[in-house]
Every structure is written in structure tokens, then in C-alpha cells.
N, C-alpha and C positions, 0 to 999 in steps of 0.2 A: 623130087617128084616132078614129072613132066606133065605139062598141060597142053593138049591139042585143042585148038578152037575148031569146031565143026559147025559153021553157020552161026546164026544168032541164038538158036534155041538150046544148043547143048554144048557141053564141054566134056572131053574124055580125060579123066584123071588116070594116069598110068603110074602105078606104085607096086613094086614087087610083082611084076607081070600081071597085075590085076587091072583090068579096064572096067571102069564103072561109069556108066552114062548118067549124068546128073542134070536134070532140068535146071536151066538158069532162071531163077525167079528175080523179079525186080521190085517186089513189094515188101522186102525185108528192111529192117533197120540196120543190119550189119552187112557190109559188103567188103570186097577185097580192098585192103588199105593201099592207096597209091604210094609208090616209092618204097614199097615193102622191103625190109632188110632183116632176114631171119637172124643173122649173127648179131646184129646190133640189138635186136629185141632180146635175144637170149642173154647177152651181156648185161643189159639193163635189168632183166629179171633176176639174174644171179646177184647183182649188186643190191637189189631191193631185199633179197632174202639172206644175204651173207652177214655173218657176225651176230651181235646181240640185237634183238628186236627185228621187226619186219616193217618195211615201208609199203603199206597196202596200195597206196595211190597209183604208183607206176604199174603194179601188177594188174589192177583194174583197167587202167587206161590202155595198156598194151593188149591184154588178152581179150577184152571186150571190143577193142577197136580193130581187131583183125578177124577175118573170116575163119571158119572152121578149118579149111584147107591150109590157110596160112599158119594157124596154131600148130598144126601137125608139123609143118616145116620148122617152126620155132623149137618144138620139142626135140626134133632130130638135131638141130644146130646146138641145142643145150647139151645134149648127150655127147656130141662130137667135141665141143669145146671144153666141157668140164667133167665128162665121164659120170654124169649124174642124171637121174630120171626126173624130168620137170614135174610130172604129176606127183611123184613121191615127195619132192621138195615142197610142193604146194600143200600136200596133206600134212606135212610136219610143221609148216610155218603158219598155216591158217587153221581156224577152228569153226565148229558149228555150221550155221547156215551159209556163211561166206565160203567155207571150204567146200560144201556141197555144190554151191553155185559154180565155183571156179573149176572144180574137177569135172562137173557136168559139161562145161564149155569146152574142156579139153578132149572129151570123148569124140572119136571120129564120127561124123554125122551119119554114115551108113550103118554104124553099130548101135546108135543110140536107142532106137525103138526096140531092137532085139534084147538089148541089155535091160531096158525098163520092164519088158515083159518077163524076162527070166527072173528079175528081182521080185516082180509081182506074184510069181508062182513059187517062189522059194520058201522053204520052211513051212511052219504051221500057219494055216490060213492063207487065203488068196486075196490080193488087192484087186477086187473087181473094178474099181474106179479106173485103174490104169488099163486093164483089158478093154473096158468099154470105150474109153477115150481114144485109144490107138486104133482099135479095129473098126470103130464106127467112122472115124474121120479120115483114114488113109485111103488113097486110091488103090485100085486093083494092082497096078504096077508096084506101088510102094509095099503092099502086103506081100506080093511075090518076093520082093527083095528082102523083106523082114524074115520070111520063112527060110530063104536061102542062107542068110547071114546067121540065123539061129542054129541051123543045122551045122554050118561050118564052125561056129564059135563053141557050141555046146555039145556037138556030136549027138544031137537028139532032135526029134521032130517036135516042133512047136505045137502042132495039132495034138500029138500024143500027150504032151505035158498039160495042155489045156483040157483035154477030155478026161484026164485022170484027176483033175482038180475041180471040175464043174459037173453039174447034172441037169437033167430035164430039158425043158424048152430053151432055157438060157444057154445051155451047152450047145444045143442044136443051132441056135442063131449064131453063136460064135463060130461054129464049124462052117456054116454057110458063108459067113464073111471071110473066113480063112481060105476058102476055095478061090477067092478073087475072081469070081465068075460073073460079076455084074456086067450087064449088057453095055456095049459102048454107046455113047450118045449118037443119035442119028435122026432120021425123019420120024416125026411123031405119028403114031397110029391112033387116031381119035377113038376108034371103036374099042381098041384094047385099053385105052385110058378109061373109058366109060365102064368097061367090063371089070377092070381091076378095082375101081372105086366101088362098084356094086358088090364085088366079092368081099372087100374089106368091111363094108357096111353090114352085109349079111353075117359075116364072121364075128362081128362084135356087137354093135348096137341092137341088131334084130334077132340075136340068138340068145337063148338061155344058156349061160356059160359062154365061153369064147373058143373059137377055132384058131388057136395060136399058130398052127402050121401055115395057115393062109397068110397071116401077117409076116411070118418068117420068110416064106418063099417070095412074096411080092417085094417086101422091103429089102431083102437080101440079094435079089438078082436083077431087078429091073434097072434101066439106065436112070441117071440123075435127071435128065431133061424130061423123061417120061414120068417119073415119080412126082416131080414138081407139078405137072399137069394133073396127075392123079389126086394130089393133095387139094388142088383147087376144085376139082370135080367132086371130091368127097365132101367138101364144105357145102357145095351147092345141093348135093343129094341129102345130106344128113343134118345140115345146120350146125355142125360141130367142126372144129379143127381136129385133125387126126390125133394130135397130141392129147386132146381132151378124152377121146375114146380110149387111147392106150392107157391113160391114167386111170380110167374107170374100169377097164376090162382086164388089165394085167396087174401084176404086183411084183415086188422084190426086184432081183437083179435083171430079170427079163424086161420088166417095165423100164428100168433105167437104161438098158442097152437099146431097146426099141426107140426110146425118146432121143437118145444120143444119135442114133442113125437118122431119124427124121430131121432133127435139128441140123445135122451135118449136111444132109441132102438139100435142105432149104438154103443154108449158108454156112460154110465151114468157119469163116471169120466170126460170124455172130455166135456160133456154138462155142468157140473158144473164149469170146468176150464174156459170155454168160458164165462159163466155167471159172474164169478169172474173178468175176464179180463175186461169185459164191465162195471162192477160195479166201476172199478177204472180208466177207460179210459176217457181222456178229462178233462174238468173243473168240479170240484166237484166230490164227491164220493157217491155212493149209499150204505150208511152204513148199511141200513136195510138188503139188500141182502148179503153184506159182512158178517155181523154177523150171519144171518140165515143159510147160507151155511156152514160157518166154525163150528158153534155150532152143527148143525144137522149131519154133516158128520165126526165130529172129532173122533167118535168111530166106524166108519163104513169103509170109503174108502178115507180119506183125503190124505193118502200117494199116492194113485193112482191119485187123483186129482192134487196133486203137480207134479207128473211125467208127466201127460197130459199137464199141464200148461207150464212146462219147454219145452216140445216137440213142442207144438203148437204156443207158443208165444216167444220163444228164450230168456226167462228170467225166473228166479224162482219166485214162488208165494211169498216167503219170501221177496225177493227184491222189488216186486211190492207193498206189504203191507208197507214195510219200507219207501218207497218213497212217498206213498200216504196218510199216516196217521201220527199222532204225539202223544206225551205224554204217559201217562199210558195206554190210549186206544190202542195205537200202541204196547206197551209192552205186553198187554194182547193178542192181535191178533197174535203177533209173537210167544208167548208161545204156543198158540193153534195150530198155523201152524206147530210148532214142529221142525223146522230146515231149513237150507239152502240146495238148490239143485244146486250145481255148475256144 
């Protein structure tokens, strides 16, 4: 794999004639490992999995201590050196939640969301939680990339698969988000802010029944900076947070999706912090959500998510994971979390 540095903001990864522009984020817990040696890592992983028994510790330290791009290089070196597929070996040597975590970490970053959506739409029943989380929190550029990858990998339209699995206003909001047509951030038009806040107020609190279409259009197409102003103006006009109105005026999956959109617009890290909190609250743990968020945000904004978690729930994410999980699975999640926030 060749990496071309193009300024501070982007790198172009060239692999099998594919050029993919990936924004460089600095708020992740996982970064490129300095002094990286793919062959040495591949050899250490083979040693950890060869023969009777598996030594999980080096597997965790190597794969969680490397960036996603570096993991792909390790997998290539592993195949070159041993003629074996690293992911297949991980699947045969590990079990349960630890296996799921490590296989998730090995999935190429640009494929992850498309794969999660395909899995959420597969078979009987739809995992709306995954649809809501990904489509509410990703940027228009990320959603365009997801649609392209989905088409390439599964030779099918993501929109077609989603519309065949969903109905009603919920489906319509998902389709609006899939268009990736949100206005770019720019100068704020105070008149339009006032107008949108009034339209939402009349469509919900002042109306017998609810005009869901108005919520869908405004929340699905206006810019982030504009909507943050609309939320403030809505509070002034109505005396309610918009989330309270959505809770009262809508129900089911549409309500969950609209709330996810509003929370993501307010703050993506705070939205993920809340999702992680509820994944570990009460009896049982939603491990799928825990793994998905920690893996997908580990190179983007997991430090900001940790900060939001500490602020909003009066305890650290590290402590919550420590208390709610066990064994090598816990050790892996804690390494990914990247530290305590006292």
C-alpha cells in the first residue's frame, strides 16, 4: 500500500488502483504505530496462534495498537509469509465477543459501515438501531462513500434495500438522509432560522396530530450550524427542547431516528457517549453497539466521546467498560478506549 501525503488534512491511500481520500482526524485513541513493521507483527501473531492454545495478549497489543491501514498491511504480510488468511486464523483461534471485536478491527475502515448496514438488513427482521445510528451520525460525504461501497461490495442499491425493509415516515426520513443533501455550513440566515423554528412548532405542539413531513424536511436537509440555531430558537418560542416535542409528537422508529438526528446535530461525541452509556446500563450489555462504536470511532473522535461520557454521566467510559465486561474481551475494549478520565 502506498500512502501519499497531501497537506495536513488528507492522505490518499492507493491500493489496487483505488484512491480513497480519508480525512485525517486527531481525536482518536488509535493512531499509526511509529516504527511499524508489518512482517514482524505478522510473525508475532503467527507465533501467538500456532500450536496448542492461543496467547491472546500479543494479539490484542498488536492489532489494537496499530491503525486500521496498518492492520491491512499486517494481513497482507501474514498471507505472504505463511499462505494463511489472518482473519480466518483469528476466527478459528478466538471465540465469542473477543472474536467479534478482533474481526471488526480487521475490517477495512471504508467497508465497515456498508458491512454493518448490510448485516442490519439481512434475513428476517431489520436492526433499526444500526440504521439509525449510522445514517443519523455520518456526514454527507461519509454517506455518499457508504452508498458507493455498498453498491461495489453487494452489487445492490443501499436505498433499494432500505426501502424494501422499512415503511412510512420512518422510511422517508431514512431516504432523505441517504440523499446526503444536507446544506453545507455557511452564513446563518436569522430569518430562515426563525421561520424553521415556527414551522416545527406549528407542525408539532400547535397542531392536532403531527405534520411529520415538516420535521423530516427541516431536520434532514438544513445545515448543522443552521439547525443548532433553530434548536435554540425553538426553545425560546415553545419553552421545550425539540427532543421533548419529538418524544411527545412521534413514536416508534421514526421517533428514535429523529432523536438520533437531533442529538448528532447538537454533538456527535455526546450522541455516541449516550449510546455507549445505555449499551451498558442495567442488566446485560449491548455488546454489538459497544464494539461498533468503539471500533468505528477509535481513529476519529473517541477522545471527545470519552470527554462527553465523563461530563454527562459522572464517570469515565474506561470505568464503565471495566465494570460491565470481563476477560480478554474487556482487556481489548480497555486498550481501544485508550485510558482513564479521572
